[in-house]
VOPAGU-2260 file (C-alpha; in pm, 1 decimal, decimal comma):
REM VOPAGU-2260
SITE   aa  ch    i         X         Y         Z
SITE  UNK   A    0       3,2       7,6      -6,3
SITE  UNK   A    1     118,5     357,0     -86,6
SITE  UNK   A    2     126,5     585,6     190,9
SITE  UNK   A    3     -68,3     930,1     150,8
SITE  UNK   A    4     225,5    1146,4      79,6
SITE  UNK   A    5     375,1     891,6    -148,9
SITE  UNK   A    6      69,7     861,8    -374,8
SITE  UNK   A    7      20,8    1264,0    -390,5
SITE  UNK   A    8     386,1    1287,6    -498,6
SITE  UNK   A    9     327,2    1025,2    -791,7
SITE  UNK   A   10      34,1    1204,4    -905,0
SITE  UNK   A   11     222,1    1523,7    -949,7
SITE  UNK   A   12     499,4    1363,5   -1146,0
SITE  UNK   A   13     267,3    1206,8   -1386,6
SITE  UNK   A   14      86,7    1528,9   -1436,0
SITE  UNK   A   15     397,1    1717,5   -1511,9
SITE  UNK   A   16     519,6    1449,6   -1771,9
SITE  UNK   A   17     168,1    1481,3   -1961,8
SITE  UNK   A   18     195,8    1855,2   -1962,3
SITE  UNK   A   19     525,9    1858,7   -2099,0
SITE  UNK   A   20     459,8    1625,4   -2360,1
SITE  UNK   A   21     149,4    1803,5   -2452,6
SITE  UNK   A   22     314,7    2123,6   -2458,4
SITE  UNK   A   23     599,1    1998,8   -2686,8
SITE  UNK   A   24     357,6    1852,7   -2932,9
SITE  UNK   A   25     173,7    2169,4   -2940,5
SITE  UNK   A   26     494,8    2379,1   -3008,3
SITE  UNK   A   27     598,1    2135,7   -3297,3
SITE  UNK   A   28     244,6    2170,5   -3431,4
SITE  UNK   A   29     274,6    2543,9   -3426,3
SITE  UNK   A   30     623,8    2551,2   -3571,7
SITE  UNK   A   31     484,2    2308,6   -3861,1
SITE  UNK   A   32     181,9    2486,5   -3915,8
SITE  UNK   A   33     392,9    2825,1   -3943,5
SITE  UNK   A   34     643,4    2665,6   -4188,5
SITE  UNK   A   35     378,6    2502,0   -4388,9
SITE  UNK   A   36     180,4    2829,6   -4424,5
SITE  UNK   A   37     478,4    3042,9   -4523,7
SITE  UNK   A   38     611,1    2833,4   -4831,7
SITE  UNK   A   39     653,2    3054,4   -5133,0
SITE  UNK   A   40     716,9    2865,4   -5465,9
SITE  UNK   A   41     807,5    3009,2   -5804,4
SITE  UNK   A   42     661,3    2831,0   -6090,3
SITE  UNK   A   43     792,7    2873,1   -6447,2
SITE  UNK   A   44     536,4    2748,0   -6676,7
SITE  UNK   A   45     709,2    2715,4   -7049,2
SITE  UNK   A   46     820,4    3087,0   -7015,2
SITE  UNK   A   47     504,3    3220,7   -6788,6
SITE  UNK   A   48     640,4    3290,6   -6427,1
SITE  UNK   A   49     408,5    3284,9   -6130,3
SITE  UNK   A   50     461,2    3294,1   -5751,4
SITE  UNK   A   51     238,5    3100,0   -5517,7
SITE  UNK   A   52     211,5    3062,9   -5147,7
SITE  UNK   A   53     126,8    2722,4   -5065,3
SITE  UNK   A   54     100,7    2480,5   -4778,0
SITE  UNK   A   55     105,5    2155,9   -5016,3
SITE  UNK   A   56     389,1    1927,8   -4927,4
SITE  UNK   A   57     506,1    1800,6   -5285,8
SITE  UNK   A   58     541,8    1946,1   -5628,5
SITE  UNK   A   59     259,7    1752,5   -5787,8
SITE  UNK   A   60       9,4    1872,7   -5516,0
SITE  UNK   A   61     141,8    2260,7   -5570,6
SITE  UNK   A   62      65,5    2228,0   -5943,4
SITE  UNK   A   63    -266,6    2086,8   -5879,3
SITE  UNK   A   64    -348,2    2350,3   -5614,6
SITE  UNK   A   65    -232,7    2601,3   -5877,3
SITE  UNK   A   66    -463,4    2438,5   -6155,1
SITE  UNK   A   67    -176,3    2342,0   -6371,8
SITE  UNK   A   68    -259,4    2051,6   -6591,7
SITE  UNK   A   69      42,3    1844,8   -6731,7
SITE  UNK   A   70      46,7    1677,9   -7063,2
SITE  UNK   A   71     161,3    1319,2   -7080,5
SITE  UNK   A   72     496,7    1454,3   -7253,5
SITE  UNK   A   73     557,8    1756,8   -7068,6
SITE  UNK   A   74     863,2    1796,2   -6839,1
SITE  UNK   A   75     883,6    1894,1   -6484,6
SITE  UNK   A   76    1162,7    1978,2   -6287,4
SITE  UNK   A   77    1227,1    1893,6   -6012,0
SITE  UNK   A   78    1011,7    1556,8   -6014,5
SITE  UNK   A   79     645,5    1560,1   -5909,9
SITE  UNK   A   80     712,4    1370,0   -5559,2
SITE  UNK   A   81     970,8    1607,5   -5461,1
SITE  UNK   A   82     888,6    1783,3   -5108,4
SITE  UNK   A   83     831,6    2151,7   -5126,5
SITE  UNK   A   84    1056,2    2412,5   -4947,4
SITE  UNK   A   85    1041,2    2786,5   -4912,6
SITE  UNK   A   86    1155,1    2979,8   -5249,2
SITE  UNK   A   87    1147,7    2648,1   -5440,7
SITE  UNK   A   88    1169,8    2675,7   -5841,3
SITE  UNK   A   89     936,4    2467,4   -6038,7
SITE  UNK   A   90    1015,5    2484,0   -6418,0
SITE  UNK   A   91     759,3    2314,2   -6642,5
SITE  UNK   A   92     869,8    2242,7   -7038,9
SITE  UNK   A   93     590,5    2189,0   -7255,3
SITE  UNK   A   94     610,3    1914,9   -7518,2
SITE  UNK   A   95     538,5    2040,5   -7875,9
SITE  UNK   A   96     459,3    1817,3   -8188,0
SITE  UNK   A   97     770,4    1784,1   -8417,3
SITE  UNK   A   98     769,2    1576,1   -8729,1
SITE  UNK   A   99    1100,2    1402,0   -8840,9
SITE  UNK   A  100    1137,0    1313,1   -9203,9
SITE  UNK   A  101    1399,5    1029,7   -9240,3
SITE  UNK   A  102    1482,9     958,4   -9612,0
SITE  UNK   A  103    1114,0    1040,1   -9693,8
SITE  UNK   A  104     949,8     852,1   -9407,9
SITE  UNK   A  105     782,5    1097,0   -9172,9
SITE  UNK   A  106     737,1    1017,1   -8788,4
SITE  UNK   A  107     566,3    1264,8   -8540,5
SITE  UNK   A  108     676,0    1304,0   -8181,8
SITE  UNK   A  109     598,5    1529,9   -7884,4
SITE  UNK   A  110     927,5    1668,4   -7761,6
SITE  UNK   A  111    1039,4    1923,4   -7505,9
SITE  UNK   A  112    1388,1    1966,7   -7676,3
SITE  UNK   A  113    1482,6    2314,2   -7766,5
SITE  UNK   A  114    1684,2    2271,8   -8082,4
SITE  UNK   A  115    1707,8    2013,4   -8394,0
SITE  UNK   A  116    2015,2    1851,5   -8258,5
SITE  UNK   A  117    1817,1    1792,2   -7914,3
SITE  UNK   A  118    1533,4    1640,7   -8073,5
SITE  UNK   A  119    1725,4    1401,6   -8285,7
SITE  UNK   A  120    1909,5    1293,0   -7978,1
SITE  UNK   A  121    1616,2    1279,8   -7766,9
SITE  UNK   A  122    1435,4    1057,9   -8049,7
SITE  UNK   A  123    1735,6     821,4   -8116,2
SITE  UNK   A  124    1822,7     957,8   -8460,7
SITE  UNK   A  125    2183,3     898,3   -8569,9
SITE  UNK   A  126    2330,5    1115,5   -8853,1
SITE  UNK   A  127    2676,8    1132,3   -9005,9
SITE  UNK   A  128    2872,5    1393,4   -9161,4
SITE  UNK   A  129    2771,8    1329,2   -9504,3
SITE  UNK   A  130    2386,3    1333,8   -9420,9
SITE  UNK   A  131    2196,8    1648,0   -9506,9
SITE  UNK   A  132    1960,4    1779,9   -9204,1
SITE  UNK   A  133    1719,2    2073,5   -9267,3
SITE  UNK   A  134    1685,2    2295,0   -9070,0
SITE  UNK   A  135    2044,1    2337,9   -8930,6
SITE  UNK   A  136    2103,4    2129,2   -8592,7
SITE  UNK   A  137    2125,6    2441,1   -8400,6
SITE  UNK   A  138    1801,7    2587,1   -8500,4
SITE  UNK   A  139    1530,4    2640,4   -8232,0
SITE  UNK   A  140    1224,1    2402,1   -8271,7
SITE  UNK   A  141     850,8    2490,9   -8194,1
SITE  UNK   A  142     516,1    2328,8   -8244,5
SITE  UNK   A  143     487,0    2203,0   -8608,2
SITE  UNK   A  144     868,3    2218,0   -8687,6
SITE  UNK   A  145     946,8    1953,9   -8961,8
SITE  UNK   A  146    1307,4    1818,2   -8951,0
SITE  UNK   A  147    1409,6    1639,2   -9264,3
SITE  UNK   A  148    1708,1    1424,5   -9286,9
SITE  UNK   A  149    1852,9    1335,1   -9631,3
SITE  UNK   A  150    2057,3    1031,5   -9596,9
SITE  UNK   A  151    2375,1    1038,6   -9794,4
SITE  UNK   A  152    2425,4     777,3  -10042,0
SITE  UNK   A  153    2737,5     589,2  -10140,6
SITE  UNK   A  154    2837,8     633,4  -10486,2
SITE  UNK   A  155    3138,8     435,2  -10701,3
SITE  UNK   A  156    3277,6     685,3  -10948,7
SITE  UNK   A  157    3482,0     494,6  -11199,5
SITE  UNK   A  158    3728,1     684,2  -11458,0
SITE  UNK   A  159    3939,6     434,2  -11654,9
SITE  UNK   A  160    4130,1     226,2  -11422,0
SITE  UNK   A  161    4056,7     429,3  -11129,6
SITE  UNK   A  162    3750,4     404,1  -10879,3
SITE  UNK   A  163    3657,7     612,9  -10577,6
SITE  UNK   A  164    3386,2     634,6  -10325,3
SITE  UNK   A  165    3193,1     931,5  -10297,9
SITE  UNK   A  166    2899,7    1030,2  -10036,6
SITE  UNK   A  167    2628,3    1252,8  -10157,3
SITE  UNK   A  168    2290,8    1355,7  -10093,7
SITE  UNK   A  169    2240,6    1486,5  -10465,7
SITE  UNK   A  170    1911,8    1312,6  -10615,3
SITE  UNK   A  171    2032,1    1274,1  -10988,9
SITE  UNK   A  172    2315,1    1181,7  -11179,6
SITE  UNK   A  173    2341,5    1519,9  -11324,0
SITE  UNK   A  174    2330,4    1707,6  -10983,7
SITE  UNK   A  175    2601,9    1468,3  -10847,5
SITE  UNK   A  176    2839,1    1536,4  -11142,0
SITE  UNK   A  177    2803,5    1908,2  -11083,2
SITE  UNK   A  178    2867,2    1848,2  -10691,6
SITE  UNK   A  179    3196,3    1670,2  -10762,0
SITE  UNK   A  180    3285,4    1955,2  -10990,8
SITE  UNK   A  181    3269,5    1755,4  -11327,6
SITE  UNK   A  182    3223,5    1962,9  -11659,5
SITE  UNK   A  183    2905,1    1859,8  -11808,1
SITE  UNK   A  184    3006,5    2034,7  -12132,5
SITE  UNK   A  185    3332,2    1797,3  -12160,9
SITE  UNK   A  186    3342,7    1529,5  -12409,1
SITE  UNK   A  187    3260,6    1214,8  -12195,0
SITE  UNK   A  188    3028,8     932,6  -12208,5
SITE  UNK   A  189    2839,3     804,6  -11927,0
SITE  UNK   A  190    2664,3     473,3  -11836,5
SITE  UNK   A  191    2370,1     655,2  -11691,8
SITE  UNK   A  192    2140,9     938,5  -11816,2
SITE  UNK   A  193    2197,8    1277,9  -11654,3
SITE  UNK   A  194    1844,3    1255,2  -11515,5
SITE  UNK   A  195    1835,6     926,8  -11360,5
SITE  UNK   A  196    1777,1     905,3  -10970,8
SITE  UNK   A  197    2082,1     820,9  -10772,3
SITE  UNK   A  198    2061,3     508,2  -10536,2
SITE  UNK   A  199    2287,9     386,4  -10287,4
SITE  UNK   A  200    2608,4     200,3  -10416,5
SITE  UNK   A  201    2527,4     298,7  -10753,4
SITE  UNK   A  202    2829,7     280,7  -11017,3
SITE  UNK   A  203    2892,6     582,8  -11252,2
SITE  UNK   A  204    3123,0     490,2  -11523,9
SITE  UNK   A  205    3281,5     819,7  -11682,5
SITE  UNK   A  206    3450,8     741,4  -12047,5
SITE  UNK   A  207    3649,4    1032,6  -12154,5
SITE  UNK   A  208    3621,9    1115,6  -12530,1
SITE  UNK   A  209    3966,6    1245,5  -12650,3
SITE  UNK   A  210    3994,9    1489,4  -12912,5
SITE  UNK   A  211    4277,3    1521,2  -13142,4
SITE  UNK   A  212    4358,1    1690,6  -13470,6
SITE  UNK   A  213    4491,9    1496,9  -13769,5
SITE  UNK   A  214    4626,5    1623,9  -14100,8
SITE  UNK   A  215    4584,8    1432,5  -14406,7
SITE  UNK   A  216    4748,7    1542,8  -14748,4
SITE  UNK   A  217    4489,5    1485,7  -15019,4
SITE  UNK   A  218    4535,1    1516,8  -15401,8
SITE  UNK   A  219    4348,5    1761,9  -15621,6
SITE  UNK   A  220    4274,7    1626,0  -15965,2
SITE  UNK   A  221    4365,3    1878,4  -16245,5
SITE  UNK   A  222    4108,5    1972,1  -16528,6
SITE  UNK   A  223    4146,4    1944,2  -16897,9
SITE  UNK   A  224    4129,9    2279,9  -17093,5
SITE  UNK   A  225    4070,2    2268,5  -17468,6
SITE  UNK   A  226    4212,2    2552,3  -17681,8
SITE  UNK   A  227    4135,9    2615,2  -18048,8
SITE  UNK   A  228    4430,6    2654,7  -18278,6
SITE  UNK   A  229    4370,6    2780,3  -18612,7
SITE  UNK   A  230    4701,3    2707,4  -18747,9
SITE  UNK   A  231    4634,2    2339,2  -18688,9
SITE  UNK   A  232    4405,9    2123,3  -18934,5
SITE  UNK   A  233    4062,4    2042,9  -18818,4
SITE  UNK   A  234    4041,4    1703,7  -18657,3
SITE  UNK   A  235    4377,7    1733,2  -18524,7
SITE  UNK   A  236    4501,8    1799,8  -18136,8
SITE  UNK   A  237    4798,8    1816,5  -17946,1
SITE  UNK   A  238    4877,3    1827,0  -17583,3
SITE  UNK   A  239    5076,9    2150,6  -17525,0
SITE  UNK   A  240    5088,6    2131,1  -17126,8
SITE  UNK   A  241    5075,0    1794,7  -16920,7
SITE  UNK   A  242    4834,6    1816,3  -16633,0
SITE  UNK   A  243    4974,8    1802,3  -16301,2
SITE  UNK   A  244    4768,7    1694,0  -15972,4
SITE  UNK   A  245    4757,6    1971,2  -15680,3
SITE  UNK   A  246    4757,9    1884,3  -15315,2
SITE  UNK   A  247    4592,8    2008,1  -15013,3
SITE  UNK   A  248    4615,9    1924,1  -14647,4
SITE  UNK   A  249    4281,1    1852,1  -14475,4
SITE  UNK   A  250    4234,4    1897,3  -14099,2
SITE  UNK   A  251    4017,4    1658,0  -13916,9
SITE  UNK   A  252    3912,1    1681,4  -13569,8
SITE  UNK   A  253    3902,3    1306,0  -13453,0
SITE  UNK   A  254    3746,1    1177,1  -13145,1
SITE  UNK   A  255    3819,5     859,6  -12985,1
SITE  UNK   A  256    3658,8     651,9  -12687,5
SITE  UNK   A  257    3878,9     370,5  -12512,1
SITE  UNK   A  258    4116,6     409,3  -12808,0
SITE  UNK   A  259    3841,5     350,3  -13079,7
SITE  UNK   A  260    3770,9     639,1  -13314,8
SITE  UNK   A  261    3398,3     750,9  -13296,6
SITE  UNK   A  262    3394,3    1037,0  -13507,0
SITE  UNK   A  263    3588,4    1245,5  -13772,4
SITE  UNK   A  264    3489,3    1621,3  -13888,8
SITE  UNK   A  265    3674,1    1829,5  -14134,8
SITE  UNK   A  266    3753,9    2153,5  -13962,4
SITE  UNK   A  267    3999,4    2291,9  -14206,6
SITE  UNK   A  268    4132,1    2268,4  -14552,5
SITE  UNK   A  269    4445,0    2431,9  -14715,8
SITE  UNK   A  270    4559,9    2409,4  -15074,5
SITE  UNK   A  271    4945,4    2343,7  -15060,6
SITE  UNK   A  272    4992,8    2298,0  -15428,9
SITE  UNK   A  273    4764,2    2412,2  -15713,6
SITE  UNK   A  274    4668,4    2172,0  -15976,0
SITE  UNK   A  275    4799,4    2245,0  -16320,8
SITE  UNK   A  276    4543,1    2192,5  -16588,2
SITE  UNK   A  277    4632,4    1970,7  -16897,3
SITE  UNK   A  278    4590,9    2202,5  -17197,5
SITE  UNK   A  279    4503,9    2025,2  -17534,7
SITE  UNK   A  280    4499,0    2230,6  -17870,3
SITE  UNK   A  281    4247,6    2129,3  -18134,8
SITE  UNK   A  282    4294,9    2248,1  -18495,4
SITE  UNK   A  283    4012,5    2460,9  -18654,9
SITE  UNK   A  284    4178,6    2541,0  -19011,6
SITE  UNK   A  285    3967,2    2402,8  -19295,1
SITE  UNK   A  286    4126,1    2198,6  -19547,9
SITE  UNK   A  287    4200,6    2353,9  -19893,0
SITE  UNK   A  288    4038,2    2220,4  -20230,1
SITE  UNK   A  289    4373,3    2060,8  -20317,1
SITE  UNK   A  290    4360,5    1883,6  -19976,0
SITE  UNK   A  291    4604,1    2103,9  -19837,7
SITE  UNK   A  292    4528,2    2251,2  -19479,3
SITE  UNK   A  293    4506,0    2620,8  -19455,2
SITE  UNK   A  294    4720,7    2783,5  -19174,0
SITE  UNK   A  295    4686,9    3105,9  -19011,7
SITE  UNK   A  296    4889,7    3274,1  -18767,7
SITE  UNK   A  297    4728,8    3360,1  -18449,9
SITE  UNK   A  298    4707,1    3729,9  -18326,2
SITE  UNK   A  299    4826,8    3826,3  -18006,0
SITE  UNK   A  300    4557,9    3953,5  -17801,0
SITE  UNK   A  301    4636,3    4282,3  -17595,7
SITE  UNK   A  302    4919,8    4118,6  -17412,3
SITE  UNK   A  303    4777,3    3793,4  -17334,7
SITE  UNK   A  304    5032,3    3578,6  -17530,4
SITE  UNK   A  305    5395,4    3571,5  -17571,9
SITE  UNK   A  306    5556,2    3794,8  -17855,2
SITE  UNK   A  307    5718,6    3508,2  -18042,7
SITE  UNK   A  308    6089,7    3551,5  -18112,5
SITE  UNK   A  309    6365,0    3332,5  -18192,7
SITE  UNK   A  310    6653,2    3317,4  -17948,6
SITE  UNK   A  311    6789,5    3656,8  -17945,8
SITE  UNK   A  312    7032,2    3882,5  -17719,6
SITE  UNK   A  313    6868,9    4179,0  -17567,1
SITE  UNK   A  314    6930,8    4491,6  -17373,1
SITE  UNK   A  315    6666,4    4576,0  -17135,1
SITE  UNK   A  316    6580,5    4935,3  -17039,5
SITE  UNK   A  317    6787,8    4905,2  -16743,7
SITE  UNK   A  318    7092,5    4800,7  -16939,1
SITE  UNK   A  319    7113,0    4415,6  -16861,0
SITE  UNK   A  320    7213,3    4190,3  -17153,6
SITE  UNK   A  321    7071,1    3850,4  -17181,5
SITE  UNK   A  322    6927,3    3597,2  -17427,2
SITE  UNK   A  323    6555,8    3535,2  -17448,0
SITE  UNK   A  324    6309,1    3311,2  -17642,9
SITE  UNK   A  325    5995,9    3501,2  -17554,5
SITE  UNK   A  326    5890,6    3799,5  -17392,5
SITE  UNK   A  327    5529,1    3853,0  -17241,3
SITE  UNK   A  328    5353,8    4194,1  -17100,7
SITE  UNK   A  329    5180,1    4089,8  -16768,6
SITE  UNK   A  330    5017,5    4243,7  -16477,6
SITE  UNK   A  331    5222,4    4214,7  -16169,3
SITE  UNK   A  332    5105,8    4199,5  -15813,8
SITE  UNK   A  333    5332,6    4113,2  -15496,5
SITE  UNK   A  334    5306,2    3860,6  -15200,8
SITE  UNK   A  335    5485,2    3771,7  -14903,5
SITE  UNK   A  336    5488,1    3543,0  -14603,8
SITE  UNK   A  337    5253,4    3725,3  -14380,7
SITE  UNK   A  338    4898,6    3551,1  -14283,9
SITE  UNK   A  339    4732,3    3833,6  -14470,9
SITE  UNK   A  340    4899,9    3730,0  -14798,8
SITE  UNK   A  341    4950,8    3360,8  -14774,9
SITE  UNK   A  342    4695,0    3259,8  -14511,9
SITE  UNK   A  343    4935,7    3062,0  -14297,3
SITE  UNK   A  344    5153,8    3145,4  -13971,6
SITE  UNK   A  345    5472,9    3015,5  -13886,4
SITE  UNK   A  346    5434,3    2652,9  -13726,6
SITE  UNK   A  347    5166,8    2578,5  -13999,7
SITE  UNK   A  348    5242,2    2282,6  -14224,7
SITE  UNK   A  349    5412,3    2378,2  -14541,5
SITE  UNK   A  350    5455,3    2750,0  -14415,4
SITE  UNK   A  351    5721,3    2926,2  -14645,5
SITE  UNK   A  352    5713,2    2622,5  -14906,8
SITE  UNK   A  353    5605,4    2728,4  -15267,3
SITE  UNK   A  354    5409,4    2467,0  -15496,8
SITE  UNK   A  355    5721,9    2351,4  -15670,5
SITE  UNK   A  356    5868,8    2298,2  -15317,9
SITE  UNK   A  357    6118,3    2574,3  -15340,5
SITE  UNK   A  358    6131,7    2781,3  -15007,0
SITE  UNK   A  359    5947,2    3119,0  -15076,1
SITE  UNK   A  360    6188,6    3399,2  -15118,2
SITE  UNK   A  361    6273,5    3685,4  -15331,7
SITE  UNK   A  362    6328,7    3581,3  -15667,9
SITE  UNK   A  363    6045,4    3337,0  -15675,2
SITE  UNK   A  364    5753,7    3422,2  -15877,0
SITE  UNK   A  365    5403,1    3268,0  -15893,4
SITE  UNK   A  366    5260,6    3178,7  -16269,6
SITE  UNK   A  367    5008,6    3042,4  -16462,0
SITE  UNK   A  368    5191,0    2714,2  -16553,9
SITE  UNK   A  369    4973,3    2704,9  -16846,8
SITE  UNK   A  370    5133,1    3016,8  -16973,9
SITE  UNK   A  371    5455,1    2975,5  -16797,0
SITE  UNK   A  372    5586,8    2626,8  -16718,4
SITE  UNK   A  373    5717,0    2610,0  -16341,1
SITE  UNK   A  374    6096,9    2608,4  -16337,2
SITE  UNK   A  375    6125,8    2853,5  -16616,4
SITE  UNK   A  376    6403,0    3137,8  -16565,0
SITE  UNK   A  377    6282,7    3478,3  -16642,9
SITE  UNK   A  378    6388,0    3844,6  -16612,5
SITE  UNK   A  379    6146,8    4097,1  -16509,8
SITE  UNK   A  380    6119,5    4479,9  -16531,0
SITE  UNK   A  381    5844,1    4729,2  -16580,6
SITE  UNK   A  382    5711,3    4827,8  -16912,0
SITE  UNK   A  383    5836,9    5198,1  -16886,8
SITE  UNK   A  384    6173,3    5083,4  -16757,5
SITE  UNK   A  385    6131,2    5280,4  -16415,6
SITE  UNK   A  386    6160,1    4975,5  -16199,6
SITE  UNK   A  387    6342,2    4596,7  -16213,9
SITE  UNK   A  388    6249,9    4281,2  -16039,2
SITE  UNK   A  389    6554,1    4115,7  -16202,1
SITE  UNK   A  390    6637,1    3759,9  -16239,5
SITE  UNK   A  391    6397,1    3516,5  -16098,8
SITE  UNK   A  392    6229,3    3158,7  -16130,6
SITE  UNK   A  393    5865,4    3047,2  -16189,9
SITE  UNK   A  394    5826,1    2847,2  -15894,0
SITE  UNK   A  395    5506,0    2904,7  -15712,8
SITE  UNK   A  396    5109,4    2911,2  -15825,5
SITE  UNK   A  397    4814,8    3076,8  -15661,4
SITE  UNK   A  398    4447,6    3059,1  -15713,6
SITE  UNK   A  399    4394,7    3410,6  -15875,6
SITE  UNK   A  400    4692,7    3377,5  -16095,0
SITE  UNK   A  401    4558,2    3287,2  -16426,9
SITE  UNK   A  402    4681,4    3395,3  -16796,9
SITE  UNK   A  403    4946,5    3682,8  -16824,1
SITE  UNK   A  404    4933,7    3760,7  -16461,0
SITE  UNK   A  405    5243,4    3687,9  -16227,7
SITE  UNK   A  406    5265,2    3735,8  -15845,9
SITE  UNK   A  407    5649,2    3844,5  -15724,2
SITE  UNK   A  408    5764,5    3747,4  -15390,5
SITE  UNK   A  409    5884,1    4046,9  -15152,5
SITE  UNK   A  410    6072,5    3952,4  -14814,7
SITE  UNK   A  411    5843,4    4210,5  -14617,0
SITE  UNK   A  412    5472,3    4295,4  -14595,6
SITE  UNK   A  413    5558,2    4672,8  -14660,7
SITE  UNK   A  414    5728,8    4609,5  -14949,7
SITE  UNK   A  415    5459,9    4386,9  -15113,8
SITE  UNK   A  416    5207,5    4673,9  -15043,0
SITE  UNK   A  417    5421,4    4966,4  -15201,1
SITE  UNK   A  418    5456,4    4758,3  -15492,0
SITE  UNK   A  419    5076,8    4712,0  -15549,6
SITE  UNK   A  420    4986,4    4625,3  -15887,9
SITE  UNK   A  421    5212,0    4732,6  -16229,0
SITE  UNK   A  422    5261,5    4646,3  -16576,0
SITE  UNK   A  423    5574,7    4437,5  -16647,8
SITE  UNK   A  424    5769,5    4287,3  -16915,7
SITE  UNK   A  425    5866,8    3918,7  -16849,8
SITE  UNK   A  426    6124,2    3782,0  -17058,1
SITE  UNK   A  427    6142,8    3403,2  -17076,5
SITE  UNK   A  428    6532,4    3314,5  -17087,4
SITE  UNK   A  429    6694,1    3084,7  -17320,3
């Protein structure tokens, strides 16, 4: 049994403990309520910032209390189950619809990424350095953004014995050839058409067409010229000048592919030796009653034929003495080795070579071989005796040198131009 005093003391102790516990609980509750009621939270909802006072314990409950609804793909930082503390920042990134077109195949995604590169990383796309991405990786994305990935194709380019791999996003053969710097105007053949679509691991074979120039010497047929001769009996004829074929150099543009000629086109033609016509004289004299044939002497026509003379010695107006068989009055012009005069330049084939094969030089004269045969030695002076060309040789021909016409060679263009055109006396030396 407890004594009276002991029981009273025990009751006092129990009451003290109970009171202390109760006071502690009340104190803690007051502190908790004070803390709870004083939490200020900063919410950034995709750029819209708001400050809220809340007593809610977690992020999720704060957002619910603030009537903020989240989509399935929206991103919240920190996590929804994170406890709330005063001055806490909550960031919401809203997901937007993005379309990724990979090699023509479109797929739609909700993404909270801010740039094209982040979207590709978030959605698991891998691209290499040769792939083409539009817009650029650093571009910002928004709702409705379309990201296009053009995957690079591996193309084999074969030129002769060489083959190389090239990665490209070009769509056609023509685009690809331009991309690698190939000149589409260059002579080359391809195994594909320029408009063909490129495919991965396609082989493009380029076969160059090689162009070269080829000179071919060809003969020029001579013509037969018939002349009437009144001193010959009708029905008779004779050859007074044998025909000589001329020559020309024809230049061809020759194209070859893999060493095989595929085309040949004439691009130039130059006469290197004029043909000499064959001259046949036919008689026109009628027979007399006694059966003999009449003969007539041909009158010389205004200096167009030689003044016949037996071999004789003469002294020219310049005082030169020589023997000659014929003398002609001719129209004389001049030529030289300039391009304007002969149509050739140094380095051209047969430049400086005459029709007879002689080198073009002072003393070589171009003639009509039917009037003055090539190789004939001559002496030329003006008809008025004011000028002398001197001893020379008939060694060249020309397209415009016909009949009693001669072309005198001079060593310079200025001398030829100064000479112009003159009447000259041409002595045919014995």
